[in-house]
C-alpha positions in Angstrom: 0.0 0.0 0.0 2.8 2.4 0.8 4.5 1.7 -2.5 1.3 2.5 -4.4 0.9 5.8 -2.5 4.5 6.7 -3.2 4.1 5.9 -6.9 0.9 8.0 -7.1 2.7 10.9 -5.4 5.6 10.6 -7.9 3.3 10.5 -10.9 1.4 13.6 -9.6 4.6 15.5 -9.1 5.8 14.6 -12.6 2.6 15.8 -14.2 2.7 19.0 -12.2 6.3 19.5 -13.3 5.5 18.9 -16.9 2.6 21.4 -16.9 4.8 24.0 -15.2 7.6 23.4 -17.8 5.1 23.8 -20.7 3.8 27.1 -19.2 7.3 28.4 -18.6 8.3 27.7 -22.2 6.3 30.7 -23.2 7.6 32.9 -20.5 10.2 34.8 -22.4 9.3 37.9 -24.3 6.3 36.1 -25.8 4.9 35.9 -22.3 4.5 39.7 -22.0 1.0 41.1 -22.8 -0.4 44.6 -23.4 -3.7 46.1 -23.0 -4.5 49.7 -23.8 -7.6 51.9 -23.8 -8.6 55.6 -24.0 -9.4 57.1 -20.6 -11.8 59.7 -22.0 -9.6 62.5 -20.8 -7.8 65.0 -23.0 -4.3 66.3 -22.1 -2.7 69.0 -24.1 -5.3 68.6 -26.9 -4.5 64.9 -27.2 -6.5 61.9 -26.0 -5.1 60.1 -22.9 -4.5 56.4 -22.9 -3.7 53.9 -20.1 -1.5 51.0 -21.0 -1.0 47.9 -18.9 2.0 45.6 -19.5 1.6 42.3 -17.8 2.3 38.6 -17.9 0.6 35.3 -17.0 3.9 33.7 -16.3 4.5 32.4 -12.7 8.0 34.1 -12.7 8.3 37.8 -12.8 9.8 39.4 -15.9 12.7 41.8 -15.6 14.7 43.8 -18.1 11.6 44.4 -20.1 12.3 46.6 -23.1 9.4 47.5 -25.4 9.3 49.2 -28.8 7.1 52.3 -28.2 7.9 54.7 -31.0 5.9 57.9 -30.6 5.6 57.7 -26.8 8.4 60.3 -26.4 5.9 62.8 -28.0 3.3 62.3 -25.2 1.9 65.7 -24.2 1.8 64.6 -20.5 4.8 63.5 -18.5 5.3 59.8 -18.1 5.7 58.2 -14.7 9.5 58.0 -14.4 9.3 55.4 -11.7 7.7 53.0 -14.1 9.0 53.8 -17.6 11.8 55.6 -19.4 11.9 56.3 -23.1 15.2 56.0 -25.0 15.2 56.4 -28.8 11.7 54.8 -29.4 12.3 52.1 -26.8 10.6 51.9 -23.4 12.6 50.6 -20.6 10.4 49.4 -17.7 11.7 50.4 -14.3 9.8 47.7 -12.5 9.5 43.9 -13.0 6.3 42.7 -14.6 4.7 40.0 -12.4 1.6 37.9 -12.7 -1.3 39.9 -11.2 0.9 43.0 -10.9 1.3 44.7 -14.3 3.1 47.9 -14.9 0.5 50.5 -15.7 1.0 54.1 -16.9 -0.8 56.8 -18.8 0.3 58.8 -21.8 -1.4 61.2 -24.3 -1.0 61.1 -28.0 -2.8 61.8 -31.2 -2.7 58.1 -32.1 -2.3 55.0 -29.9 1.3 53.7 -29.6 2.0 50.3 -31.1 3.8 48.5 -28.2 5.9 45.5 -29.1 8.3 43.5 -26.9 12.0 43.8 -27.7 13.4 42.0 -24.7 12.3 40.4 -21.4 13.8 37.8 -19.1 12.3 35.6 -16.4 13.4 36.2 -12.9 12.8 32.9 -11.0 
């Protein structure tokens, strides 16, 4: 009976490990997600947007760099504790973690097309 219980435990652990491994396979830069919407506010004559950069990965993502060409033209100041713009590239100042996205606002005539350039798991 003890051998059957031990075997069942080992099989369950193996299945759990395999599922975690499959989920982590997509936890590089392809694991970073974006959502964006207009807030309804106007700043400096431009519509304001809120962007949320998140992940569903169990490990936080660090060193997240995102193409964000046009964001440097925002008519409102960006939250420097969250994001810095360098030559059309956004450098996130905080890790992106499951359930804890990096969220910031900007204003622009057109919405910015965010695309991940780099991200690394921090497990």
